[in-house]
C-alpha positions, 0 to 999 in steps of 0.5 A, a space after each residue: 856235327 852240325 857244321 851247316 848250322 848257326 854257330 850260336 844261339 841266334 836261331 834258338 827259341 826266345 833269343 834270335 829271329 826264328 819264328 817262335 811257333 816253330 820249334 828249334 828242332 824243326 827250323 834246324 833239323 836238330 834231334 829233339 832234346 838236343 836243342 842247345 848244343 849245336 855250333 862252336 860258340 862258347 855257349 854251345 861248348 859249355 851246353 855240350 859239357 852240361 849234356 854229358 853230365 845230365 845237367 838240364 840245358 834248357 832255360 826259359 825257352 818254351 818247352 816243346 810238347 814232345 819233351 813234356 814227359 813228367 806225367 805225375 801229379 805226385 811230383 807236383 804235390 811232393 815238391 811243395 810238401 818237401 819245400 814246406 815241411 821244413 824248419 823255416 815253416 816252424 820259425 814262422 810260427 815262432 814269430 807269433 808270440 816272439 814278435 807279435 805277442 799273440 796268445 795260442 788261439 789267435 795265433 793258431 787261427 791267423 796261421 789257418 786263415 792267412 795260409 788258406 788265402 796265401 796258397 791259392 795263387 800258387 795253386 792256380 799259377 801252377 796250372 799255367 805250366 802244363 797249359 803253355 810250357 813257359 816259366 812264371 816270369 816268362 808268362 808275366 810278359 803277357 801281363 807286364 810286357 817285354 820291358 815291364 816284366 824286367 821290374 817284376 824279375 828284379 823283385 823276384 830275384 830279390 825274393 829268391 836271394 832273400 828266401 835262400 839267405 833267411 832259410 840258411 840262417 835257420 839251418 845254421 842256427 840248428 847246427 849251432 844248437 847241436 854244437 856251439 863250436 860250429 860257427 854260423 858261416 860254417 853251417 850256412 856254406 854246408 847247406 848252400 853247397 848241398 842245395 847247389 849240387 841238387 839245383 845244378 842238375 835242374 828240373 828232373 833232379 830237383 823233382 826227385 830230391 823233393 819227392 823223398 826228402 819230406 819223409 825224414 823231416 816229417 818223421 822228426 816233426 812227429 817226434 818233436 810233437 810227441 816229445 812235447 806232448 808227452 812232457 806235459 808242457 803242451 797241456 799246460 801252455 796258456 791257451 788265451 789270446 795275446 796282448 796286441 789283439 787286432 794290430 798283431 793279428 794283422 801284422 802276423 797275418 801279413 807275415 804268414 801270408 808272405 811266407 805261404 804266397 811267396 812261391 807264386 812268382 815261380 809257381 809254373 816253373 815246376 809244372 812246365 814239363 807236365 803235358 798240356 793234356 794234364 787236368 788243371 783241377 788235379 794240378 791245382 789240387 795236388 799243389 794245394 795239398 802239398 802246400 797247405 798240409 806242411 804249412 799248417 802242421 809246421 807253423 802251428 807246432 811252432 806256435 805251440 812250442 813258442 807259447 811254452 816259453 810263457 810257462 811260469 816254472 821259475 826255470 823255463 828251458 824253452 825261453 832259455 834255449 830260445 834266448 841262446 840259440 833262436 829256433 834251434 835252441 827252442 827245438 833243442 829245449 824240446 829234444 835234448 833233455 829227453 832224447 840226448 844224442 838222438 835229439 841232436 841227430 834229429 836237429 841236424 836232419 832238420 837243419 838239412 831240410 833247408 835244402 829242400 826249401 832252398 831248391 826252388 829258390 835257387 833253381 828259379 833265380 836263375 831262370 828269372 835272371 835269364 828274363 832280364 835280357 837277351 844277353 842274360 839268356 845266353 848264359 846257361 841256367 846252371 851258371 846263374 845258379 852258381 852265381 846266385 848261390 855265391 850272392 845269398 851266402 855273402 848276404 846270409 853270413 853277416 845276417 846271421 846275428 840279426 835273423 828275427 828282424 831280417 825274417 820279420 821284415 823280409 816276409 812282409 816285403 814278400 807279401 807286399 810285392 806279390 799281392 800287387 803282382 797277383 792283383 795285376 795278373 789275376 785282373 788281366 787273366 780273368 777280366 781282359 784275357 777271359 781265361 787261358 784261351 786269351 793267350 798266344 803263347 807263341 809270341 812270348 819273346 816277341 816284344 812288338 807283339 807282347 802288351 806294352 806293359 805301361 798299364 801294368 807298371 803304372 798299376 804297380 805303382 798304385 799298388 805300392 801307394 796302397 802298400 805304403 798307406 797300409 804297411 806297419 813297420 818300425 820305421 814307417 806306419 801308414 795312416 790306414 795301418 795306424 787305424 787298423 790296430 793299437 798305437 803306435 804301430 797299428 795293424 799291417 794291412 799293406 798286402 790287402 791294400 796293395 792288391 786292391 789298389 793295383 787291381 783297381 788301377 789296372 782296370 782303369 789303365 789297361 782299356 786305355 792302353 788297348 785303345 792306344 796300342 791295340 795289344 
């Protein structure tokens, strides 16, 4: 089969010298859908095995129109519904009181408004997938250039691995809350293996899993809400504001924003098999509903249950549970006394919900690794998926004991760098390309025809400068952040300033780059 064809990848889209506007099937006479299996190279042999196992073979190569068979808007919405209807979202709400000392009312308002802001870029960039058939990091080449995007890819790899580590720690805490004899590392490995098995098979299996997996998790969260409300503790929780006021609101807002906008850097990955005829408004709306509903529901529930640790009843079971096993212990304090064994079953289901949350991270980290160079693209996506799984397991096991500090710092990191990325991408899209018509998707893998990326990288540095002046961490408080709240930590405005500095910097630098390089 294919003896007269090239024995390797040299004519595959995005790897060799074949014209990028000519599908691989047309340039070689290959059968559509069998793009990656020809020749005698190791890559081709591995891909043939993958094809027999029904594993997705395509990586970051542009998806041709004849392969875009996913026409369901429900697939888009359910993808994000399942990924956020998880205990990790609940844990974000818990931070409102445990870390930032906010009361119920101010924490609820922060969750509402910062989520509404954070999801917008995820929704908008999801519309790029059907239009261009390109993954999010590949699309970023049109803003950052062939070389500059590698910097963004590194940040995204760190984000994917970090998200996965944080999430499995939450799940392991829940398993430990059910049975203290199960060590943290065992829970981490169980969840990681389940996630790998889903992501191994690729886009269709990930979407199929997410389509249904939110249902049992939603039922469990409704049980938690019902039990908590029936106990009377929901009525009795303090409804006032907290002690940290503006500084705590801004800092918690940065954390909430980081969680909501964290999907931005791989938003288009999950719509590339949608046909270009899909309505962008409906893609946007389905993504928005899929994100905002679970985020608000789970985080507000987390705020409410954590606020119950303030009840002064002499023997606060919520505080005791939280002290014993973090988020898992807090949920256990709601469910175990009233539901017994069934309550433990509910917590186990919540622990396994982490799989739905981690699937996008581990699927996309493989695609991002392929952006780093021609040689990384020659490694099949599913192998990178396996290696990424090994890395985040190795990180999460030692991080298990310091989860809360890891979660707070990591959420802020996500919000910072993505705000800078968004500032540059949106500025280029609306000001310089003037919408979708300004792109030439056929040059996505031609370095000499893509933007040089110098303006974007320098603007990214401007964004970092803004971030540094506005960030508020235990190890650094920027001069602007110091005046945005109470001493000694002020209030975190790092993502707002990062976005603004990057956007303004790009507005100044991009015209100069265009004048010099003409591209």
